[in-house]
C-alpha positions as CSV (number, residue, x, y, z in Angstrom):
1,M,0.0,0.0,0.0
2,R,1.3,3.5,-0.9
3,S,0.0,6.9,-0.2
4,F,0.7,9.8,-2.6
5,A,0.3,13.5,-2.6
6,A,-1.7,14.5,-5.7
7,I,-1.0,17.7,-7.4
8,P,-3.8,18.2,-10.0
9,P,-2.9,20.0,-13.2
10,V,-6.3,21.8,-13.3
11,N,-8.2,24.2,-11.0
12,L,-9.5,22.3,-8.0
13,T,-12.6,24.5,-7.6
14,T,-14.0,23.6,-10.9
15,A,-12.9,20.0,-11.3
16,T,-13.6,18.6,-7.8
17,A,-16.0,18.7,-5.0
18,V,-14.1,19.7,-1.9
19,K,-15.6,19.3,1.5
20,R,-13.7,19.2,4.8
21,G,-10.3,18.8,3.1
22,V,-11.4,15.8,1.1
23,A,-11.3,16.1,-2.7
24,L,-13.4,13.9,-4.9
25,F,-11.7,13.5,-8.3
26,P,-13.6,12.5,-11.4
27,G,-12.1,9.3,-13.1
28,P,-10.4,11.1,-16.1
29,L,-8.9,13.7,-13.8
30,L,-7.5,11.1,-11.4
31,R,-5.6,9.5,-14.3
32,R,-3.9,12.9,-15.1
33,L,-2.7,13.7,-11.5
34,H,1.0,14.1,-10.9
35,L,1.9,11.7,-8.0
36,L,4.5,12.3,-5.4
37,P,5.2,10.1,-2.3
38,L,4.1,11.6,1.0
39,E,6.7,12.1,3.8
40,N,4.2,10.6,6.4
41,E,1.7,7.9,5.5
42,D,0.0,7.8,8.9
43,I,-3.7,8.3,8.1
44,F,-4.5,9.8,11.5
45,E,-1.6,12.3,11.2
46,L,-2.9,13.2,7.7
47,I,-6.3,13.9,9.1
48,K,-5.0,16.0,11.9
49,N,-2.6,18.0,9.7
50,L,-4.0,18.2,6.2
51,P,-1.3,18.6,3.6
52,E,-1.2,21.6,1.3
53,V,-2.1,19.3,-1.6
54,G,-4.8,16.7,-1.9
55,A,-4.0,13.2,-0.6
56,V,-5.0,10.0,-2.5
57,R,-4.4,6.6,-1.0
58,I,-3.6,4.0,-3.6
59,F,-3.8,0.3,-2.8
60,E,-1.6,-1.8,-5.2
61,K,-3.4,-4.9,-4.0
62,P,-6.8,-5.1,-2.4
63,E,-6.7,-5.2,1.4
64,L,-8.0,-8.5,2.8
65,W,-9.4,-8.9,6.3
66,D,-9.7,-12.4,7.7
67,T,-13.2,-12.4,9.1
68,T,-13.2,-16.1,9.9
69,I,-15.2,-17.2,13.0
70,G,-14.7,-20.6,14.4
71,P,-14.3,-23.2,11.7
72,T,-16.1,-21.0,9.1
73,Q,-13.5,-19.4,6.9
74,A,-14.2,-16.0,5.4
75,V,-12.3,-13.0,4.0
76,T,-13.6,-9.5,3.4
77,T,-12.2,-7.2,0.8
78,Q,-13.6,-4.0,-0.6
79,G,-16.8,-4.4,1.4
80,I,-17.5,-7.9,0.0
81,A,-17.2,-11.0,2.3
82,T,-16.5,-14.4,0.8
83,I,-17.5,-17.2,3.1
84,H,-16.4,-20.8,2.4
85,L,-19.3,-23.1,2.9
86,T,-19.5,-26.9,2.2
87,S,-21.6,-26.0,-0.9
88,G,-18.9,-23.7,-2.2
89,P,-18.0,-20.0,-1.7
90,L,-20.7,-17.5,-0.9
91,S,-20.2,-13.8,-1.5
92,M,-22.3,-11.1,0.3
93,D,-22.1,-7.6,1.6
94,G,-19.5,-7.3,4.3
95,A,-21.9,-5.6,6.7
96,Q,-24.4,-8.4,6.2
97,W,-21.7,-11.0,7.0
98,H,-20.8,-9.0,10.1
99,L,-24.4,-9.1,11.3
100,L,-24.9,-12.8,10.5
101,K,-21.7,-14.0,12.2
102,H,-22.9,-12.4,15.4
103,T,-26.5,-13.5,15.2
104,L,-26.3,-17.1,13.8
105,T,-23.7,-18.5,16.2
106,N,-26.2,-19.3,18.9
107,D,-23.5,-19.4,21.6
108,S,-21.2,-21.6,19.4
109,P,-19.1,-20.3,16.5
110,N,-18.9,-24.0,15.4
111,S,-22.5,-23.9,14.2
112,L,-22.2,-20.8,12.1
113,G,-21.3,-22.6,8.8
114,S,-24.1,-25.1,9.0
115,S,-26.6,-22.4,10.2
116,L,-25.7,-20.2,7.2
117,Q,-25.8,-23.1,4.8
118,N,-29.4,-24.0,6.1
119,E,-30.5,-20.4,5.8
120,L,-29.1,-20.2,2.2
121,T,-30.8,-23.5,1.2
122,R,-34.1,-22.2,2.7
123,Q,-33.8,-18.9,0.8
124,L,-33.0,-20.6,-2.5
125,R,-36.2,-22.7,-2.0
126,L,-38.3,-19.6,-1.3
127,D,-36.8,-17.8,-4.3
128,K,-38.2,-20.7,-6.5
129,D,-41.7,-20.5,-5.0
130,K,-43.7,-18.2,-7.3
131,K,-46.3,-17.6,-4.5
132,Y,-43.7,-16.3,-2.0
133,R,-43.0,-12.6,-1.7
134,S,-40.4,-10.6,0.1
135,F,-41.1,-6.9,0.5
136,S,-38.7,-4.1,-0.2
137,W,-36.7,-2.7,2.6
138,K,-38.2,0.8,1.9
139,L,-41.7,-0.6,2.5
140,L,-40.5,-2.5,5.6
141,R,-38.9,0.6,7.0
142,T,-42.2,2.5,6.5
143,L,-44.2,-0.3,8.2
144,K,-41.7,-0.4,11.1
145,S,-42.1,3.4,11.6
146,V,-45.9,3.5,11.3
147,F,-46.5,0.5,13.6
148,H,-43.4,0.9,15.8
149,A,-42.5,-2.7,15.0
150,T,-39.4,-4.1,16.8
151,K,-39.5,-7.6,15.4
152,Y,-39.4,-9.0,11.8
153,Q,-41.2,-12.3,11.4
154,G,-40.6,-14.5,8.4
155,D,-38.0,-14.9,5.6
156,T,-34.5,-16.1,6.2
157,A,-31.5,-14.6,8.1
158,V,-29.9,-14.0,4.7
159,T,-32.6,-11.5,3.7
160,I,-34.0,-10.1,6.9
161,P,-33.4,-6.3,7.2
162,P,-30.9,-5.4,9.8
163,F,-32.8,-2.4,11.1
164,F,-35.2,-4.6,13.3
165,Q,-34.1,-5.2,16.9
166,N,-35.5,-8.7,16.7
167,A,-36.0,-11.3,14.0
168,G,-37.7,-14.7,14.0
169,R,-39.5,-17.3,11.9
170,G,-42.5,-18.9,13.6
171,A,-41.3,-19.9,17.1
172,E,-37.7,-19.8,16.1
173,R,-35.6,-16.8,17.2
174,I,-33.0,-15.6,14.7
175,W,-31.7,-12.7,16.7
176,G,-32.8,-10.4,19.5
177,E,-35.3,-11.1,22.2
178,E,-37.7,-14.0,22.3
179,T,-40.9,-11.9,22.2
180,A,-41.4,-8.4,20.7
181,N,-44.5,-6.8,19.3
182,P,-45.8,-5.5,16.9
183,Q,-44.1,-7.3,14.0
184,P,-44.4,-7.3,10.2
185,I,-45.0,-10.8,8.9
186,T,-44.0,-12.0,5.4
187,G,-44.7,-15.2,3.5
188,H,-47.4,-16.7,1.4
């Protein structure tokens, strides 16, 4: 990983959006920047003492974070998590993986892989059922707000919106408290 000071060859006020010392460069402009190595690459020091020129961080290779939990191997890079299940690799949004790895463990990280595999199999089955409907998150947020819902009832852990405090399917608790009302219900 290398950081560079970027000295743009054009006027910053017309070519970029500058807010709080952060410059957003359009793609063609970024390719025309003159790059010089920074003396100090400490990100916190750069934030505290902004350089006279814009700073662009360039990653030569994508950063990988090992997000393995128990025997379930996973890596997250550029916001996408890849989880290695018995059925093969599964890619999902890194934030969704972070939520699932904390909610599907049921006191044991050893069960995470099988729990996720079961939820994925159930979701694939629901996706094939033409009578089954999952509602948009926008609609569910509205219902949550109007009815002050705290629990989501139905679907699978793979598709449940993370903005509910509790989630379940029938008598099964997926995350949160055992009982919470009111709750939007999805399904047939």
